[in-house]
N, C-alpha and C positions, 0 to 999 in steps of 0.2 A: 421487580426489573427486567426488562427485556434487553436482548443483546442482537444487532445484526451484525453477522460478518459480511465486509463486500470483498471483493476480488478485484484490484486492479493492475492490468498489466502496462507494463512501462517499459522503456528504456531510458537509462538513468542519465544519458547524457543530451536527450531531447523532450523531455515531459515533466520537465519542472512546473511549467504553467499548467498543465491540464491537472496534475497532483494538487497544485494550490488551488484551482478553481473546485476541484472534486472535496476535499477537504473542508474548503468554506462553504460550501452546499451543502453540508451534513446537518441536520436538526437534532442531533442527540449530542453526547460527549463523548470523545473519541477517547478511549480504554487503553489500544495497542495498536501498534504499527507491527508487523511481523512481516520481515522479507523474505523471500524464497531465493537463498544463494546458491548456486550450482558453479562447479568448477569446470572451465574449459582447458582446451590446449594449452602446455604449459603452465599449468596452475593458477590461468589468470581466473578468477571471481567474476561473476555476474548475478546479477540481482534480475530474475526473468516477473517477478511480479510481487505484489504486496498484499496482506491479507489485513484489513483495516475492522477494529473490533468496536463498533459502536455501541453506548449505552443509549437506549431510549424509553422513555416513561410514558 
């Protein structure tokens, strides 16, 4: 088995459509989606990017 890891930069409030198109365009199976969560001013959490692990055959 081979795996590809894709980095997907996003803004959670505006990029839902882009993420949907990206995920539907993958040829293999999605194994995991790992968000990068950071803490900003006043303990507000923010997702900067996602790592998408795809299993290809």
